[in-house]
C-alpha positions as CSV (number, residue, x, y, z in Angstrom):
1,M,0.0,0.0,0.0
2,L,1.4,3.4,-1.0
3,R,1.4,6.2,1.4
4,F,1.6,9.7,0.2
5,A,3.2,12.5,2.2
6,P,1.1,15.6,2.5
7,T,2.2,18.2,-0.1
8,L,3.3,21.6,0.9
9,S,2.9,24.8,-1.0
10,E,6.0,26.6,-2.1
11,P,5.8,29.3,0.6
12,D,5.2,26.6,3.3
13,L,8.2,24.6,2.0
14,E,10.4,27.7,2.1
15,R,9.2,28.4,5.7
16,E,9.9,24.9,6.8
17,L,13.4,24.8,5.3
18,L,14.2,28.2,6.9
19,R,12.9,26.9,10.3
20,K,14.9,23.7,10.0
21,G,18.1,25.6,9.1
22,V,17.7,28.1,12.0
23,T,17.0,25.4,14.6
24,E,19.8,23.1,13.4
25,R,22.5,25.7,13.7
26,D,25.4,24.8,15.9
27,V,24.9,25.8,19.5
28,S,28.6,26.6,19.8
29,E,28.2,29.5,17.3
30,P,28.9,32.8,19.0
31,R,26.0,35.0,20.1
32,C,25.9,38.8,20.2
33,G,27.3,40.2,23.4
34,D,24.5,42.7,23.7
35,C,21.2,41.2,22.5
36,G,22.2,37.5,22.6
37,R,21.0,36.5,19.1
38,R,23.1,34.5,16.7
39,P,24.2,36.6,13.7
40,L,23.0,35.3,10.3
41,I,25.3,34.0,7.6
42,G,26.7,36.9,5.6
43,E,26.3,39.3,8.5
44,T,29.2,41.3,9.8
45,V,30.2,40.8,13.4
46,H,32.0,43.6,15.2
47,R,34.5,43.0,18.0
48,Y,34.9,45.5,20.8
49,G,37.7,44.2,23.0
50,R,36.7,40.7,24.0
51,V,33.0,41.1,23.1
52,E,31.5,40.3,19.6
53,V,28.4,42.3,18.7
54,C,26.0,41.9,15.8
55,E,25.4,44.6,13.2
56,L,22.2,45.7,14.8
57,C,23.8,46.4,18.2
58,S,27.0,47.9,16.8
59,G,25.2,51.0,15.7
60,Q,24.3,51.7,19.4
61,R,28.0,51.8,20.4
62,A,30.0,55.0,20.3
63,Q,33.4,53.2,20.1
64,V,35.2,52.1,17.0
65,P,35.3,48.3,16.7
66,T,38.8,46.7,17.0
67,A,38.0,44.1,14.3
68,R,35.2,42.9,12.0
69,R,34.5,39.5,10.5
70,L,31.9,38.0,8.2
71,V,29.8,35.2,9.5
72,L,30.5,32.2,7.1
73,H,28.5,29.1,6.5
74,A,29.6,26.1,8.5
75,E,30.7,24.3,5.4
76,H,32.7,27.2,4.0
77,G,35.9,26.0,2.4
78,L,34.7,22.3,2.4
79,S,33.1,22.4,-1.0
80,V,34.6,20.8,-4.0
81,R,35.8,23.2,-6.6
82,R,36.9,22.6,-10.2
83,L,40.5,23.7,-10.8
84,A,41.5,25.4,-14.0
85,A,42.9,23.0,-16.5
């Protein structure tokens, strides 16, 4: 007997994939030192001394950040790339 999974509309599928991706993020990823949220992939994180702060909270600080870094995907650098022949 065949069982069919319920079909999802495209917006529902997108929402489910986004929810799955957000909940499965590694718990060891750094959080914002001010608001506590995890910065998104592609977001710039600003470092003030020993504290890392997300882009949203960095605008509320008067100091200049000591460093900035881009939040990369967990698999960044692990993908297979074709080399020039």
